[in-house]
Residue, then its C-alpha position, 0 to 999 in steps of 0.5 A: x829749755x822750753x819746748x818751743x826753743x828746742x823746736x826753733x833750734x831744731x828747725x834752724x839746724x835742719x836749715x843749716x844742714x840743707x845749706x851745708x849739704x848743698x854746699x858739700x855737693x858743689x864742692x865735691x864737684x869742684x873737688x873732683x874737677x881740681x883733682x883731675x886737673x892736678x893729675x893732668x897737670x902732674x902728668x904733663x910735668x913728668x913728661x915734659x920735665x920743664x920748670x914751667x910744667x912743674x910750677x903748673x902742677x904745684x899750683x893746681x895741687x895747691x888748689x885741689x888741696x885747699x878745696x879738700x881742706x874746705x870739704x873737710x871743714x864742711x863734713x866736720x860742720x855737718x857732723x857738729x850740726x848733726x850731734x847738736x840736732x840729736x841732742x835737741x831731739x833727745x831733749x824734746x823727747x825727754x820733755x814729752x808727758 
């Protein structure tokens, strides 16, 4: 692979990592909020022991679980791009005279 192509791919990887990390920060905030809401709903369901409160808890927990899965996917994408970036850097170093 030519040097300019490796550099271009590295540049793209850097930009993608920036975007993913920014999204991950937002997702972390949302996950914390959703997890708190699910915990609150769980406590209300335990105290009230009503079907409606239980349903609200299940719904809140589903949202928190979905956000946790999304976060895991983002973390996996970051790791994959970091791995790819490392490989590209190795190529770049290997090509130097």
